[in-house]
C-alpha positions as CSV (number, residue, x, y, z in Angstrom):
1,M,-65.1,-111.6,-3.4
2,S,-67.3,-111.0,-0.7
3,K,-67.4,-108.4,1.9
4,P,-65.2,-109.0,5.3
5,D,-67.7,-109.7,8.1
6,P,-67.4,-107.0,10.8
7,K,-67.5,-109.6,13.5
8,S,-64.7,-111.4,12.1
9,G,-61.8,-109.2,13.0
10,A,-61.1,-108.0,9.3
11,V,-62.3,-104.5,10.3
12,R,-60.2,-103.9,13.4
13,P,-57.0,-103.4,11.6
14,V,-58.2,-100.5,9.9
15,V,-59.7,-99.1,13.2
16,L,-56.6,-99.4,14.8
17,Y,-54.8,-98.0,12.0
18,A,-56.8,-94.9,11.8
19,A,-56.8,-94.8,15.7
20,V,-53.0,-94.7,15.5
21,V,-53.0,-92.2,13.3
22,L,-55.6,-90.1,15.0
23,G,-53.7,-90.3,18.4
24,L,-50.5,-89.1,16.7
25,A,-52.2,-86.2,15.2
26,L,-53.8,-84.7,18.3
27,L,-50.2,-85.8,19.9
28,I,-48.4,-83.4,17.6
29,Y,-51.3,-80.8,17.7
30,A,-51.4,-80.3,21.6
31,S,-47.1,-80.4,21.5
32,W,-47.3,-77.6,18.4
33,P,-47.2,-75.0,20.8
34,A,-44.1,-75.6,22.3
35,A,-42.2,-76.5,19.2
36,V,-43.1,-73.3,17.2
37,Q,-42.2,-70.3,19.3
38,P,-44.0,-67.1,18.0
39,G,-42.3,-63.4,18.2
40,I,-42.5,-61.6,21.7
41,R,-46.1,-60.7,22.2
42,V,-47.9,-56.9,22.2
43,G,-48.2,-56.2,26.0
44,E,-45.4,-58.1,26.7
45,R,-42.0,-56.4,28.4
46,A,-39.3,-56.2,25.5
47,P,-36.2,-58.5,26.5
48,S,-33.4,-56.5,27.8
49,F,-30.3,-56.6,25.8
50,V,-26.5,-54.9,25.9
51,L,-25.0,-54.5,22.5
52,P,-22.1,-52.5,21.2
53,S,-22.5,-49.6,19.2
54,L,-20.5,-48.7,16.0
55,Q,-18.3,-46.4,18.0
56,G,-17.6,-49.6,20.5
57,T,-19.4,-48.0,23.3
58,K,-22.5,-50.6,25.0
59,V,-25.8,-49.7,24.8
60,S,-28.8,-51.4,26.4
61,L,-32.7,-50.9,26.0
62,E,-32.5,-49.5,29.5
63,D,-30.8,-46.6,28.5
64,F,-33.7,-45.4,27.0
65,A,-36.3,-45.7,30.0
66,G,-39.0,-42.9,30.0
67,T,-38.6,-42.8,26.5
68,P,-40.5,-44.8,23.4
69,V,-38.5,-46.8,21.5
70,V,-38.5,-48.0,17.6
71,L,-36.2,-50.9,17.7
72,R,-35.3,-52.3,14.3
73,F,-33.7,-55.6,13.1
74,S,-32.0,-55.4,10.1
75,S,-28.7,-57.0,8.4
76,R,-26.4,-56.1,5.8
77,R,-26.8,-59.5,4.4
78,C,-30.5,-58.6,3.7
79,S,-30.6,-57.3,0.0
80,Y,-34.4,-56.0,0.9
81,C,-33.0,-54.0,3.8
82,N,-29.6,-52.9,1.9
83,D,-29.8,-48.9,2.5
84,D,-33.0,-48.1,4.9
85,F,-30.4,-45.6,7.0
86,A,-31.9,-42.7,5.3
87,W,-35.3,-43.5,5.6
88,L,-34.8,-44.0,9.5
89,S,-33.0,-40.9,9.5
90,G,-35.7,-39.1,8.0
91,L,-38.2,-40.7,10.5
92,Q,-36.0,-40.0,13.6
93,E,-35.7,-36.4,12.7
94,A,-39.4,-36.5,12.5
95,G,-39.9,-37.8,15.6
96,R,-37.5,-36.0,17.7
97,G,-38.5,-35.8,21.3
98,R,-41.2,-38.2,21.0
99,V,-39.5,-41.6,20.4
100,R,-35.5,-42.7,19.7
101,I,-34.8,-45.2,16.7
102,V,-32.9,-47.6,17.3
103,A,-30.7,-49.7,14.8
104,V,-29.9,-53.3,15.6
105,E,-27.7,-55.0,13.0
106,T,-27.9,-58.7,13.4
107,G,-25.1,-61.1,11.8
108,S,-23.3,-57.7,10.7
109,Q,-19.6,-56.8,11.0
110,A,-19.2,-53.5,11.9
111,Q,-17.1,-53.0,8.8
112,D,-20.3,-53.6,6.3
113,V,-22.4,-51.5,8.2
114,L,-19.5,-48.7,7.9
115,N,-19.3,-49.6,4.2
116,V,-23.3,-48.8,3.6
117,L,-23.2,-45.6,5.8
118,Q,-20.1,-44.1,3.9
119,G,-19.0,-41.7,6.3
120,R,-23.0,-40.7,7.0
121,E,-23.8,-39.7,10.5
122,M,-27.1,-41.3,11.6
123,P,-29.2,-39.6,14.6
124,F,-29.8,-43.2,15.9
125,P,-27.6,-45.7,17.8
126,I,-26.6,-48.4,15.4
127,L,-25.7,-51.6,17.4
128,L,-24.4,-54.6,16.5
129,D,-25.9,-58.0,17.4
130,E,-22.8,-60.0,15.4
131,D,-24.1,-63.5,16.9
132,G,-28.0,-63.0,16.2
133,A,-28.7,-63.9,20.1
134,V,-30.6,-60.3,20.5
135,A,-32.7,-61.2,17.8
136,G,-33.1,-64.7,19.1
137,R,-35.0,-63.3,22.1
138,Y,-36.7,-61.0,20.1
139,Q,-37.7,-64.3,18.1
140,V,-37.1,-62.4,14.8
141,Q,-39.3,-63.8,12.0
142,G,-37.9,-62.1,8.7
143,L,-35.7,-58.7,8.1
144,P,-36.3,-56.2,8.7
145,M,-38.2,-56.6,11.9
146,Y,-39.5,-53.5,13.9
147,Y,-40.7,-53.6,17.9
148,W,-42.4,-50.2,19.0
149,I,-41.7,-50.1,22.5
150,D,-43.3,-47.8,24.7
151,A,-41.6,-46.0,27.1
152,D,-42.4,-48.4,30.1
153,G,-40.8,-51.1,27.9
154,I,-43.7,-53.0,27.0
155,L,-44.5,-54.1,23.1
156,R,-47.1,-52.0,21.3
157,A,-46.6,-53.1,18.0
158,S,-44.3,-55.1,15.5
159,F,-44.1,-55.2,12.3
160,W,-42.0,-57.5,9.7
161,G,-41.0,-55.8,6.2
162,V,-40.8,-51.9,5.6
163,P,-43.9,-50.1,7.2
164,D,-45.6,-47.4,5.0
165,R,-46.6,-43.9,6.7
166,E,-49.3,-45.1,7.6
167,E,-48.8,-48.1,9.5
168,W,-45.4,-46.2,11.1
169,Q,-47.6,-43.4,12.4
170,R,-50.0,-45.8,13.4
171,N,-47.9,-48.0,15.9
172,L,-46.0,-44.3,16.6
173,D,-50.1,-43.4,18.1
174,I,-50.5,-46.4,19.8
175,M,-47.5,-46.7,21.5
176,T,-47.1,-43.3,22.8
177,K,-50.5,-42.9,24.0
178,Q,-50.5,-46.2,26.0
179,R,-48.6,-44.5,29.1
180,H,-49.6,-45.8,32.5
């Protein structure tokens, strides 16, 4: 069997096929950033929200204006996040006067959260994002998710998972030193 003569046109379908595949690959690559939204970026203003607390009062991010906030998204359906309230309470006590922790329970009913708390009072607000709308605005990628927001409302750091003390302190220092 002899090789096809390039001038005969037998090679053209292969070249055409390769050009179409390459064109599609470039089109997908060019549209990828529009299709996949990253989380909010460091340096951007944190999205505003108003959510009910466990006590039923409405709480907004603006209620903490002038104070750095660590916003923690979690869910009672997240086995990895099962009961981090005691840990957060200790961090809030250690950071009193420097930072406010705000716990957002996404996709959780109030009774589920109250069951975990078992009557314990927390030194920070626990907010209910039952439909996940606020988590969506923050583009939460996994749980737990932490956002360090400075006193001006600007995101200074984010972290997925449970930050160790070194990560926590480093982000706290970044957040509190960024004041304009």
